[in-house]
C-alpha positions in Angstrom: 12.4 -16.0 17.2 12.2 -17.0 13.2 15.5 -18.6 11.5 16.7 -15.7 9.8 17.7 -16.1 6.1 19.4 -13.1 3.8 17.2 -12.0 2.0 19.2 -10.4 -0.9 20.3 -14.1 -1.3 17.0 -15.0 -1.5 17.1 -12.8 -4.4 20.2 -14.0 -6.0 18.7 -17.6 -5.8 16.0 -17.2 -7.5 17.2 -15.2 -10.2 19.9 -17.5 -10.9 17.4 -20.3 -10.8 14.8 -18.9 -12.7 17.2 -17.2 -15.6 14.7 -18.3 -18.8 11.7 -17.2 -17.0 9.8 -14.3 -17.3 9.8 -11.8 -14.0 8.1 -8.6 -14.5 5.9 -6.8 -16.9 3.9 -4.5 -17.7 0.3 -5.2 -18.7 -0.5 -5.2 -22.1 3.5 -3.9 -22.6 7.1 -5.7 -22.6 8.2 -8.2 -20.1 11.5 -8.4 -18.9 13.0 -12.5 -17.8 14.7 -12.8 -15.0 18.3 -12.4 -16.4 16.9 -9.0 -17.9 16.1 -7.7 -14.4 19.6 -9.2 -13.1 21.2 -7.3 -16.0 19.5 -4.1 -15.4 20.1 -4.4 -11.9 23.8 -5.1 -12.2 23.8 -1.7 -14.9 22.3 0.1 -11.8 25.2 -1.1 -9.1 27.8 0.2 -11.5 25.9 3.7 -11.7 25.6 3.8 -7.9 29.2 3.0 -7.4 30.4 5.6 -9.7 28.0 8.3 -8.7 29.7 7.7 -5.4 26.4 6.2 -3.5 27.5 4.1 0.0 25.8 1.5 1.1 23.2 2.9 3.5 22.4 5.2 1.6 19.2 6.3 0.4 17.5 6.1 -2.9 14.0 7.7 -3.2 11.6 5.5 -5.6 8.3 7.6 -7.2 6.9 6.3 -9.8 3.4 4.4 -10.9 3.7 0.8 -11.3 5.9 -0.6 -13.7 8.7 -3.6 -14.6 11.5 -0.8 -13.7 9.8 0.2 -10.7 10.8 -3.8 -9.2 13.9 -3.3 -11.2 14.7 -0.1 -9.0 14.0 -1.5 -5.8 15.2 -4.7 -6.0 18.8 -2.7 -7.1 18.8 -0.6 -4.0 18.3 -3.5 -1.8 20.9 -6.0 -3.1 23.2 -3.0 -3.5 23.0 -2.2 0.5 21.1 1.1 -0.3 18.1 1.9 1.6 14.9 2.5 -1.0 12.4 4.8 0.3 9.2 4.4 -2.1 7.1 7.2 -2.6 3.5 7.0 -3.4 3.7 8.8 -7.1 0.2 11.1 -6.3 1.8 12.9 -3.5 1.4 16.4 -4.6 5.0 17.9 -6.0 5.6 19.8 -2.4 4.9 16.6 -0.5 7.8 14.7 -3.0 9.9 17.8 -2.4 9.7 17.1 1.2 9.9 13.3 1.3 12.5 13.0 -0.4 14.4 15.5 2.0 13.4 14.6 4.8 14.8 10.8 3.9 17.9 12.6 2.8 17.7 10.3 -0.5 20.7 10.9 -3.0 19.6 9.2 -5.8 15.7 9.8 -6.9 14.2 7.4 -9.6 11.0 9.2 -11.0 8.0 8.9 -13.9 8.6 11.9 -16.4 5.5 12.6 -16.1 5.6 13.2 -12.1 9.3 15.1 -13.0 7.2 17.5 -14.7 6.0 19.4 -11.5 8.9 18.7 -9.2 12.1 20.9 -8.5 15.8 19.6 -8.3 16.8 23.1 -6.5 14.0 22.1 -4.2 15.8 18.7 -3.6 19.4 19.9 -3.0 21.0 16.7 -1.5 20.4 14.5 -4.9 23.1 13.5 -6.7 21.5 12.4 -9.5 18.0 12.1 -10.9 16.8 9.2 -13.0 14.1 8.8 -15.3 13.1 5.3 -14.2 11.3 4.5 -17.9 14.7 4.1 -19.2 17.1 5.2 -16.8 18.5 8.3 -18.3 19.5 11.0 -16.1 17.2 13.6 -15.5 19.1 15.6 -13.4 23.4 14.8 -11.9 25.3 17.0 -9.5 27.9 17.6 -11.8 29.7 16.5 -15.9 31.5 14.0 -14.2 28.3 11.9 -12.8 26.7 12.9 -16.1 29.5 10.6 -17.8 28.1 8.1 -16.1 25.7 7.4 -17.8 26.8 8.3 -20.7 29.5 5.6 -20.4 27.8 2.7 -18.8 27.0 0.6 -21.7 30.5 0.7 -22.4 32.0 0.0 -19.3 29.5 -2.7 -18.8 30.8 -4.7 -21.5 33.9 -4.1 -20.8 33.2 -5.5 -17.4 31.3 -8.2 -18.9 32.5 -8.8 -22.7 31.3 -12.7 -22.7 27.8 -11.3 -21.5 26.6 -11.2 -18.6 25.7 -14.7 -16.9 24.1 -16.2 -14.1 27.3 -16.6 -12.4 28.5 -13.0 -12.3 24.6 -12.7 -10.1 26.2 -11.5 -6.5 24.8 -9.3 -4.2 24.8 -7.6 -0.8 24.2 -10.0 2.1 22.0 -8.0 4.5 21.9 -8.8 8.7 18.4 -9.4 9.8 18.6 -5.9 12.1 19.8 -3.9 9.4 18.0 -1.1 8.2 16.2 -2.3 5.0 13.8 0.5 3.9 11.9 3.6 4.8 8.4 3.7 3.8 6.4 6.8 4.7 3.2 6.6 6.1 1.6 9.5 4.0 3.1 12.9 2.0 2.6 15.7 4.1 5.3 17.2 6.1 3.1 17.8 9.4 1.7 14.0 9.2 4.0 11.8 7.5 6.1 9.5 9.5 9.1 7.5 7.7 8.9 3.7 8.7 11.6 2.1 9.4 11.6 -1.9 8.6 14.7 -4.1 8.8 15.6 -7.1 6.9 13.9 -9.0 9.7 10.7 -7.2 9.4 10.6 -8.2 5.7 12.2 -12.0 5.9 9.0 -12.4 8.8 6.5 -11.6 6.1 7.9 -13.6 3.0 8.3 -16.7 5.1 4.7 -16.2 6.2 3.7 -15.6 2.5 5.5 -18.6 1.4 4.6 -21.4 4.4 1.2 -19.7 5.6 -0.4 -17.8 2.9 0.8 -19.0 -0.7 2.1 -22.6 -0.5 1.1 -22.9 -3.8 3.0 -20.6 -5.2 6.1 -21.2 -7.2 7.9 -20.4 -10.6 5.2 -21.6 -12.8 2.7 -18.9 -10.7 1.4 -15.7 -12.4 0.3 -12.3 -10.6 -1.5 -9.5 -11.4 0.2 -6.5 -9.2 -3.1 -3.9 -9.0 -2.0 -2.4 -5.5 0.5 0.8 -5.4 3.9 -0.8 -4.9 4.9 2.2 -3.0 2.9 0.6 0.1 3.9 -2.1 2.0 0.7 -4.5 1.2 1.6 -4.4 -2.7 5.1 -4.0 -2.6 5.3 -7.6 0.2 2.4 -9.5 -1.8 2.8 -8.7 -5.2 6.4 -8.0 -5.6 8.7 -8.6 -3.6 7.5 -12.5 -2.6 7.2 -13.0 -5.4 10.8 -12.3 -7.1 12.3 -15.0 -4.0 10.6 -18.3 -5.7 10.5 -16.8 -9.7 7.0 -16.2 -10.0 5.4 -14.1 -13.0 4.6 -10.4 -11.6 2.5 -8.3 -14.4 2.2 -5.0 -13.4 -1.6 -2.7 -14.2 0.3 0.5 -14.8 -2.5 2.9 -14.8 -4.7 3.3 -11.8 -7.4 0.2 -12.4 -10.8 0.3 -12.4 -13.2 -2.8 -12.0 -13.4 -3.3 -15.5 -10.0 -3.3 -16.0 -8.9 -5.3 -13.3 -11.6 -8.0 -14.8 -10.1 -8.0 -18.0 -6.6 -8.5 -16.8 -8.1 -11.4 -14.7 -9.7 -13.1 -17.4 -7.1 -12.4 -19.5 -3.6 -13.4 -17.0 -5.9 -16.1 -14.8 -3.4 -14.9 -11.9 -2.8 -17.9 -9.2 -3.8 -15.8 -6.4 -5.4 -12.5 -5.5 -4.7 -9.5 -3.4 -6.9 -6.7 -3.0 -8.8 -4.1 -0.8 -12.5 -4.6 0.0 -13.3 -2.0 -2.4 -12.8 -4.1 -5.4 -14.7 -6.7 -4.4 -17.8 -4.4 -3.1 -17.6 -2.8 -6.3 -17.8 -6.2 -8.2 -20.6 -7.1 -5.9 -22.9 -3.9 -6.3 -22.6 -3.6 -9.9 -22.2 -7.1 -11.8 -23.8 -9.3 -8.5 -26.2 -7.3 -6.7 -28.4 -6.9 -10.1 -28.7 -10.5 -10.5 -29.5 -11.2 -6.9 -32.2 -8.4 -7.0 -33.8 -9.4 -10.6 -33.9 -13.4 -9.1 -35.5 -12.5 -5.6 -38.8 -14.9 -6.6 -35.7 -18.2 -7.3 -33.6 -17.0 -3.9 -36.8 -17.7 -2.0 -37.5 -21.0 -2.9 -35.6 -24.4 -2.0 -33.1 -26.2 -4.4 -34.1 -23.5 -6.9 -32.0 -20.9 -4.4 -29.0 -23.1 -4.0 -29.0 -23.3 -8.5 -28.7 -19.5 -8.5 -26.2 -19.4 -5.9 -24.4 -22.3 -7.5 -24.3 -19.8 -11.3 -23.2 -16.6 -9.5 -20.4 -18.5 -7.6 -19.2 -20.2 -10.7 -19.5 -16.4 -12.5 -17.6 -14.6 -9.9 -14.7 -17.3 -10.0 -14.5 -17.2 -13.9 -14.5 -13.4 -13.8 -11.7 -13.3 -11.5 -9.6 -15.8 -14.0 -10.4 -18.7 -12.4 -7.2 -20.0 -11.5 -7.0 -18.6 -8.1 -6.8 -20.5 -4.7 -8.3 -17.6 -2.4 -8.6 -13.7 -3.1 -6.7 -12.3 0.2 -8.3 -9.2 1.1 -6.7 -6.2 3.9 -6.2 -2.4 4.1 -9.8 -1.9 5.3 -13.0 -3.0 6.7 -14.9 -5.6 5.1 -18.5 -4.6 4.1 -21.2 -7.0 6.1 -23.6 -7.1 3.4 -20.9 -8.6 0.6 -18.9 -10.5 3.6 -22.6 -12.4 4.4 -23.3 -12.8 0.9 -19.9 -14.3 -0.5 -20.0 -16.8 2.2 -23.6 -17.9 1.2 -22.2 -18.6 -1.6 -18.9 -20.2 -0.4 -16.8 -17.5 -2.9 -12.7 -18.6 -1.8 -11.9 -14.9 0.3 -10.5 -14.4 3.4 -9.4 -11.1 5.1 -6.0 -9.8 6.9 -4.7 -7.4 9.0 -1.8 -5.6 9.2 0.1 -1.9 8.8 3.1 -0.6 7.5 4.5 -1.0 10.9 4.6 -4.7 10.6 5.9 -4.7 6.9 2.8 -5.0 6.8 1.1 -8.4 8.3 -0.5 -9.0 11.8 -2.9 -11.4 11.3 -4.5 -14.1 8.7 -6.4 -16.8 7.9 -7.0 -19.1 5.1 -10.3 -18.5 4.0 -11.9 -22.2 4.7 -10.3 -21.2 8.1 -10.9 -17.7 8.8 -14.1 -16.7 11.0 -17.5 -14.4 9.5 -16.0 -11.1 11.3 -12.9 -11.9 12.1 -9.0 -10.7 10.0 -7.3 -14.3 10.9 -4.8 -15.2 13.8 -1.4 -13.8 14.5 1.0 -14.6 11.9 3.9 -16.9 12.9 6.9 -14.5 14.5 4.0 -12.1 16.0 1.9 -12.1 19.3 -1.2 -10.1 19.9 -2.6 -8.9 22.6 -5.9 -6.7 23.7 -5.0 -3.6 26.0 -9.0 -4.7 27.4 -10.1 -6.1 31.1 -11.7 -9.0 29.3 -9.7 -8.7 25.8 -12.8 -11.4 24.4 -15.9 -9.2 24.9 -14.6 -5.6 25.7 -12.9 -4.2 22.4 -9.1 -2.2 23.6 -6.7 -1.9 21.3 -4.4 -4.0 19.4 -1.4 -4.3 20.4 1.9 -6.5 18.7 5.1 -7.4 19.5 7.5 -9.8 17.4 9.7 -10.4 14.6 7.0 -8.3 12.3 7.3 -5.3 14.3 9.4 -1.9 13.1 12.7 -0.5 14.2 10.8 2.8 14.7 10.3 6.4 12.7 13.3 7.9 10.8 14.3 10.7 12.7 11.1 11.4 15.1 12.5 9.6 18.8 9.3 11.3 20.3 6.4 9.6 17.5 8.3 6.0 18.4 8.6 6.5 22.0 4.5 7.2 22.1 4.3 4.4 19.6 5.4 1.7 22.2 3.8 0.4 25.7 5.9 0.6 28.6 7.0 -3.0 28.0 7.7 -2.6 24.2 4.6 -3.7 22.7 3.7 -1.5 19.4 0.3 -0.1 19.9 -1.7 0.1 16.3 -4.1 2.5 17.5 -6.9 0.1 16.3 -9.7 -1.4 18.4 -10.6 -5.2 18.8 -11.3 -8.4 21.1 -9.9 -11.4 20.3 -11.4 -15.5 20.7 -10.5 -18.4 22.4 -8.5 -19.2 19.8 -7.1 -15.6 19.0 -9.0 -15.1 16.0 -8.5 -11.0 15.8 -12.2 -9.0 15.2 -11.2 -5.4 14.4 -14.3 -3.1 16.0 -13.0 0.3 14.8 -9.4 1.7 13.5 -9.4 4.6 15.7 -6.3 5.8 13.5 -9.0 7.0 11.3 -7.0 5.6 8.1 -9.8 5.3 5.1 -8.4 3.1 2.1 -8.2 4.8 -1.6 -9.7 3.6 -4.6 -6.7 1.4 -5.6 -4.9 0.7 -2.0 -3.9 4.7 -1.4 -4.2 5.8 2.5 -6.5 8.3 3.0 -5.7 10.0 6.4 -8.7 12.7 6.9 -6.6 15.0 9.0 -4.5 15.9 6.4 -7.8 16.7 4.4 -9.3 18.4 6.9 -6.4 20.8 7.2 -6.9 22.2 3.7 -10.8 22.8 4.7 -10.0 24.8 7.9 -7.8 27.0 6.1 -11.2 28.4 4.0 -12.4 31.4 5.4 -15.5 30.9 7.8 -14.7 27.4 8.6 -14.3 26.6 12.3 -13.7 23.0 12.1 -14.5 20.3 9.9 -14.2 16.5 9.8 -13.8 14.4 6.6 -15.8 11.3 6.2 -16.0 7.7 4.1 -19.8 8.2 2.9 -20.6 5.7 0.4 -17.4 4.9 -1.0 -16.5 8.1 -1.6 -15.5 11.5 1.0 -17.8 14.2 2.4 -16.7 16.6 4.4 -18.8 17.6 7.3 -17.8 21.7 8.3 -19.0 23.8 11.5 -19.2 26.9 9.4 -18.8 30.8 11.8 -22.0 31.4 11.1 -21.8 34.5 13.6 -18.8 36.3 11.8 -20.7 35.6 8.0 -23.9 37.2 9.5 -21.9 40.1 11.4 -20.0 40.3 7.7 -23.5 40.8 6.2 -24.1 36.7 5.0 -26.6 34.9 5.4 -26.8 31.4 6.9 -28.0 30.2 3.1 -25.2 32.7 1.4 -22.5 31.3 3.8 -23.2 27.6 2.8 -23.2 29.1 -0.8 -19.8 30.5 -0.8 -17.8 27.5 1.5 -19.8 25.3 -1.6 -17.9 27.4 -4.4 -14.7 26.8 -2.0 -14.7 23.1 -2.9 -13.1 23.0 -6.4 -10.1 25.1 -4.9 -9.9 22.8 -2.3 -9.6 19.4 -4.0 -7.1 21.5 -6.7 -4.4 20.5 -3.2 -5.5 17.3 -2.7 -4.4 13.9 -4.4 -6.7 12.7 -7.1 -7.5 9.8 -4.7 -8.4 12.0 -2.2 -11.0 14.1 -4.0 -13.7 15.5 -1.1 -17.3 14.6 -3.2 -19.7 17.1 -1.3 -19.4 19.7 1.6 -22.6 18.9 4.2 -23.3 21.5 6.8 -23.4 21.3 10.5 -26.0 23.4 12.6 -23.8 23.7 15.2 -20.4 22.8 16.8 -18.7 19.0 16.9 -19.3 16.8 20.0 -15.9 16.9 21.8 -13.9 15.1 23.9 -12.3 16.5 27.5 -9.4 17.1 24.8 -11.3 19.5 22.9 -11.0 16.8 19.8 -13.8 15.7 17.8 -15.3 12.6 18.6 -15.2 11.1 14.9 -17.0 7.3 16.1 -20.3 9.7 16.8 -19.9 10.6 12.9 -19.1 7.5 10.7 -21.4 6.1 7.9 -21.7 2.6 6.6 
């Protein structure tokens, strides 16, 4: 077991040591220094205390990536509260559900998101705070509203000579104490609140400090482009960086490849954390056309190396030219793109993780990782393959270690089902592991699809919406060329009884697509419907054999 250090005391030390350095920025917007972040955290601590928030109470955060998002989550940690990050793209009903299920007492929310919400649907909340300016949108009673109105005066009375680094003192956490709850999705029938301990968080921070990002320090810069509400972005684009005094710049809107590359060229980050889709889009839009135009030269010895060098140098410059490596995670990597990047010796690596592991499980440096692999188990984590021959016969990837979560919030049944009898976490993913402990995933049996900006898309949720449409017997949502396609098996027989030909029935169902998408988040829109002439192939339990319908 790894020797534990208090996560909140790491924040405390970093804030004091880097008092005058830049901490959090909104890209092309305002920048907060560490001393300004610390001051805002103290203001929030005072408001928490005056509103009666207790240690262990839940604080929900539902907002776009921004500097104040970082302020709020660290304020919750360092007060001793339990943050509950919620993806801002969830539908209002789902946000209401997660706030209630988590028993949150405080909600930080974007003004735009708040327009679709209602305090009456979240009766346990004591206060709702607009994250952009920390104004109270709603307070349960006038006494709590008075807290906000007098907060600045109370703060100045408490610190008449100004708030100094010596005034920073944070709650000291214990290793097996609940640190945060991170929901795996937003729908009541599918969402599970992953309970992560401070030990889980520290294990990931330690991994970043000694293994993945040892070159980073208080002079480092990073672009946060993944959703902060997901563990991948939260841990490796924000929380770890704040423990070492680095400068994080948030892309505050849903980032397109064009915006991302513009930010990289201006900020010149020291490390890039991304999902494969971002690299794949850059490859397809900018690199592949160059390769296609130079096919002749690519077949000529020496000339091919000249072209490849130019492409490599161009890619590195496009990503800012100052990074040690690009770390990819969250989904499988397109083999064509991986092969090409290896051919030009582009410094990238692919890791593997899950929310339940806070998130990292396996990783290897770009120059050490093997083709098709997602690395080796991190320090403090064991991985095994549930297979009679783990090196050749794929089996379920199972994990044990300091990074593995405490269980699912208020769901003992799901918690029990996710562990083996000898207490290994069952990831649901399938893979093999070679003699050097490099993991090679063969499939993600949990079916999760990665959205365009790193969002988790659970096809079962989308299918539940599609299956509610009349004349739909069953459906399957698949990833199809970077978009989502719904394979639908219609009730042709019932349609015929109702006087509809097969073509008429398919036309009617196709016309339902806008109404289906209206019920889904923007990142989970279904591009098209394809019709199955007969029912899907199924298991003895009548589940669809999903693997038969996947597409590259």
